[in-house]
C-alpha positions as CSV (number, residue, x, y, z in Angstrom):
1,X,-2.6,-26.9,-197.1
2,X,-4.1,-29.8,-195.2
3,X,-5.8,-31.6,-198.1
4,X,-6.2,-31.8,-201.8
5,X,-8.8,-29.3,-202.9
6,X,-9.4,-26.4,-205.3
7,X,-8.0,-23.7,-202.9
8,X,-9.3,-20.5,-204.3
9,X,-8.8,-17.6,-201.9
10,X,-6.7,-16.8,-198.8
11,X,-6.6,-13.8,-196.5
12,X,-4.8,-12.7,-193.4
13,X,-6.1,-11.0,-190.2
14,X,-5.7,-11.1,-186.5
15,X,-2.6,-13.3,-186.7
16,X,-4.2,-16.0,-188.9
17,X,-4.3,-17.0,-192.5
18,X,-7.6,-18.4,-193.7
19,X,-8.2,-20.2,-197.0
20,X,-11.3,-21.5,-198.7
21,X,-11.7,-24.1,-201.5
22,X,-14.3,-23.8,-204.3
23,X,-16.7,-26.6,-205.0
24,X,-16.6,-28.0,-201.4
25,X,-17.1,-27.1,-197.8
26,X,-13.3,-27.1,-197.1
27,X,-11.5,-24.3,-195.4
28,X,-8.2,-24.1,-193.5
29,X,-6.4,-21.8,-191.1
30,X,-2.8,-21.2,-190.1
31,X,-0.8,-18.8,-187.9
32,X,2.4,-19.2,-189.8
33,X,1.3,-20.0,-193.4
34,X,3.2,-23.3,-193.3
35,X,1.2,-25.5,-190.8
36,X,-2.5,-25.6,-191.6
37,X,-5.5,-26.9,-189.8
38,X,-8.6,-28.2,-191.6
39,X,-12.0,-26.6,-191.1
40,X,-15.4,-27.0,-192.5
41,X,-17.7,-24.4,-194.0
42,X,-21.5,-24.8,-193.4
43,X,-22.2,-26.1,-197.0
44,X,-20.5,-27.2,-200.1
45,X,-20.6,-24.5,-202.7
46,X,-18.4,-22.4,-205.0
47,X,-16.6,-20.5,-202.2
48,X,-15.1,-17.6,-204.1
49,X,-13.4,-15.2,-201.7
50,X,-12.5,-14.8,-198.0
51,X,-11.7,-11.5,-196.3
52,X,-11.1,-10.2,-192.8
53,X,-12.6,-7.1,-191.1
54,X,-14.3,-6.0,-187.9
55,X,-12.8,-9.0,-186.0
56,X,-14.4,-11.6,-188.4
57,X,-13.4,-13.7,-191.3
58,X,-16.1,-13.7,-194.0
59,X,-16.4,-16.1,-197.0
60,X,-18.7,-15.6,-199.9
61,X,-19.8,-17.9,-202.6
62,X,-19.9,-17.2,-206.4
63,X,-23.3,-17.2,-208.1
64,X,-25.0,-17.8,-204.8
65,X,-26.6,-16.1,-201.8
66,X,-24.4,-18.0,-199.4
67,X,-21.9,-16.4,-197.0
68,X,-20.2,-17.7,-193.8
69,X,-18.4,-15.9,-191.0
70,X,-16.4,-16.8,-188.0
71,X,-14.9,-14.9,-185.1
72,X,-11.1,-14.6,-185.4
């Protein structure tokens, strides 16, 4: 992955892998699972899980009301 972080969850959908790190605003995406591009979530929090459905990736935070989504 593109940086040192506490990577916590990864999912696959629409030809992309997406990963989120807990305790930060770091995310990353890849089309091959080897080469990753850094991305930023809207806030630093305990991002706990990321999933794909309905054409969107959705990340949710642990012990929080925060969620983030992006179009695939």
